[in-house]
N, C-alpha and C positions, 0 to 999 in steps of 0.2 A: 867243460869250462875252459875258457881261454882268458888270458890277461893281456891288456894292451898298455904298454909303456909309452907315454907321450912325453916328449921333451920340448919345452918351449924356450927358444932363444929370444930374449927380450931386448927391446930398444932401451937405451940408457934412460933412466928416470921413469920407467913405466912399470916397475915391479909392484908398487902400491896399487896401480890401476888394475893390474891383472888379479891381485889378491881381492880387491873390492868386487870385481866382476864375478870371480868364482864364488866368493862367500855370499854375495847378495842374489845371484841369479843362476850361474852356470851349474853348480852342484845340484840345486833343486831341479833344474831341467834335465840333467843327466838322469837323475832318479826317476823323474816322470817318464822318461823315454826308455826305461829298462836298462840303464847303464850305471850301476852303482860304482862309486869311487872306492877303491881298495885302500889307497893312501896317497899322501902328497909330501913332497920334499922340496927344499930350496938348496941350491949349491952353497956350500960353506966356504968355498975358496974365493968368493968374490965374483965368480962368473955370473953373468945375468941369465941364469937358467932356472926353470921351474920344472920339476919332474912329477908325474902322477901316473897312477895305474887304474885303469877301468876294468871291470869284470863283465864278460860276455858269455852267453851260452855257447856260441859258435860264431864263425866269420859271417855267415849269412844274416843272423840276427843282429850282429854288430853293424853291418852295412845298412840294414833296414832301419835300425834304431837311430843310427847316426844321421841318416838322411832325414828322418822325422825331426830330430833335434835341430839340425841346420835350418830346416824350414819352419820351425816353430816361431810364430809371430813375436812371442816374448823374447826369444833369442835374437831375432833380427833387430828388434828395437834396442835391446841391451847392448849388442855389439856395436851398432851404429852410434849410440850415445857415448859409449866408453871410448870410442875412437874418434870423437869429434875433434880432438886436438892432434890427431895423427894415429897411425897404427901402433899397437902395443907390442905385437909379436913380430920378430924378424923372420923366424923360420920355425917350423914344427917338424920334429922327427917322431915317427912312431914305429914300434916293434911289437909283434905278436908273440906270445909265449905260452907255454903250458907247464904245469907243475911236473917235476920229476917224482918218481914213485918212492924214492928213498929218503925224503925229507918231509917232515910234517911241519905245518906252519899255522898261520891264522885259521 
């Protein structure tokens, strides 16, 4: 099992748009394509950043599932509609992680 931390740096005024897109479309499509969401966070210091972690079996399945997600017609439509007034995300960072053996968690 691997975890993917994704950090979205948002355009000013677009935080509500990203929340709407995730809550109405994206999370459901992640699940459909075998990429369950572990958790989500917002920056509490006023930075326009959203953080979330996806769970994958391995890098190969992540790449395959993410490609299927990006090409899903429902995603293409939702992304285009949500960005009709301009892009939402300035930049995306992602990091791949694995659990350490000495801490139990979720």
